C-alpha positions as CSV (number, residue, x, y, z in Angstrom):
1,M,0.1,0.5,-0.1
2,K,3.0,2.4,-0.7
3,W,1.7,3.8,-3.5
4,V,-1.6,4.9,-1.4
5,M,0.7,6.7,0.6
6,E,2.8,8.3,-1.7
7,R,-0.7,9.2,-4.1
8,D,-1.8,10.9,-1.0
9,L,1.3,12.9,0.1
10,L,1.2,13.8,-3.6
11,I,-2.3,15.1,-3.3
12,A,-1.5,17.3,-0.2
13,Q,1.8,18.5,-1.8
14,T,-0.5,19.7,-4.8
15,M,-3.1,21.3,-2.9
16,A,-0.6,22.9,-1.2
17,F,1.1,24.8,-3.6
18,V,-1.9,25.4,-5.6
19,Q,-3.0,27.3,-2.4
20,S,0.7,29.2,-2.5
21,V,-0.5,30.1,-5.7
22,T,-3.8,31.3,-5.7
23,G,-2.5,33.0,-2.4
24,K,-5.0,31.5,0.5
25,K,-4.0,30.2,3.2
26,P,-2.5,26.3,3.4
27,E,-5.0,24.0,5.6
28,T,-3.6,21.1,4.4
29,E,-0.3,21.8,5.7
30,A,-1.1,19.9,8.7
31,Q,-1.8,17.1,6.1
32,V,1.1,17.0,4.6
33,E,3.4,17.2,7.5
34,S,1.2,14.3,8.5
35,L,1.4,12.3,5.8
36,S,4.7,12.8,5.4
37,S,7.2,10.1,6.6
38,P,11.0,9.0,6.9
39,A,10.1,6.4,4.6
40,V,7.9,8.0,1.9
41,E,9.5,11.1,1.2
42,F,9.1,13.1,-2.5
43,E,12.6,13.5,-3.2
44,Q,12.5,9.3,-2.7
45,L,10.6,8.9,-5.7
46,E,11.9,7.8,-8.9
47,P,12.1,10.7,-11.9
48,P,9.4,10.7,-14.1
49,V,11.1,8.6,-17.5
50,E,11.1,11.2,-20.3
51,V,10.1,10.4,-23.5
52,A,13.0,11.0,-26.7
53,A,11.2,12.9,-29.4
54,T,11.0,11.7,-32.6
55,P,14.2,13.4,-34.4
56,H,12.9,15.0,-37.3
57,K,14.6,15.1,-40.3
58,L,16.6,18.7,-40.8
59,E,17.9,19.8,-43.7
60,V,21.9,19.9,-42.6
61,A,24.6,21.7,-44.7
62,G,27.0,19.2,-46.7
63,T,24.6,16.3,-46.4
64,P,23.6,14.8,-49.7
65,R,20.0,15.2,-50.6
66,R,17.9,13.3,-52.9
67,S,17.6,13.7,-55.7
68,P,14.0,14.3,-57.4
69,V,14.1,11.6,-60.0
70,A,14.6,8.9,-57.7
71,R,11.8,10.3,-56.1
72,S,9.9,10.7,-59.5
73,A,10.3,6.6,-59.8
74,I,8.8,5.4,-56.4
75,R,6.4,8.0,-57.0
76,E,5.4,6.5,-60.4
77,E,6.0,3.0,-58.8
78,M,3.4,3.8,-56.1
79,E,0.8,5.4,-59.0
80,G,1.0,2.1,-61.0
81,R,0.8,-0.5,-57.5
82,V,-2.5,1.8,-56.8
83,A,-4.0,1.8,-60.5
84,A,-3.3,-1.9,-61.1
85,F,-5.3,-2.2,-57.2
86,R,-7.8,0.0,-58.3
87,A,-8.2,-2.0,-62.1
88,H,-8.4,-5.1,-59.6
89,Q,-11.4,-3.6,-57.6
90,Q,-13.3,-2.5,-60.2
91,R,-13.1,-5.4,-62.0
92,F,-14.6,-7.5,-58.4
93,D,-17.1,-5.2,-58.5
94,R,-18.4,-5.3,-62.0
95,E,-18.0,-9.2,-61.6
96,R,-20.6,-9.2,-58.5
97,D,-22.7,-6.7,-59.5
98,R,-23.2,-8.8,-63.0
99,H,-23.9,-11.8,-60.0
100,F,-26.3,-10.0,-58.4
101,N,-28.4,-9.0,-60.9
102,S,-28.7,-12.3,-62.5
103,V,-29.6,-13.8,-59.4
104,L,-32.2,-10.7,-58.6
105,T,-33.1,-11.8,-62.7
106,G,-33.4,-15.5,-61.2
107,I,-35.9,-14.6,-58.6
108,R,-38.2,-11.8,-60.3
109,A,-38.6,-14.7,-62.4
110,A,-39.1,-17.5,-59.6
111,I,-41.8,-14.6,-58.3
112,T,-43.6,-14.0,-61.6
113,D,-43.7,-17.5,-63.3
114,P,-43.0,-20.6,-59.9
115,S,-42.5,-23.4,-63.1
116,R,-39.4,-21.3,-64.3
117,A,-37.6,-21.8,-61.0
118,S,-34.5,-23.4,-60.9
119,T,-34.2,-26.0,-58.3
120,P,-30.4,-25.4,-56.7
């Protein structure tokens, strides 16, 4: 239950800080002193781990830049793949529509003329 005591101490310290900033008389000083014990001190807690920011690509003088030709070749390849995928999806759409229309035509025929119904 050490974390409970640490939490309560942190809350008390935060409240004391807020009251000192707002200019009110700190009512929680007694609580802070009663909660702090030699075993649990705020300074004994582990410091927060800093998360390293993702480095941004910066242009530095003297570093070679990629040529626009290489970028356009990659872009052309990506556009080609996207176009091929789009064509493939459109072919599936057309086949699905064709199948749906044939099934719908069969169902309509079976509804209007039960003798034309095909057996599965």
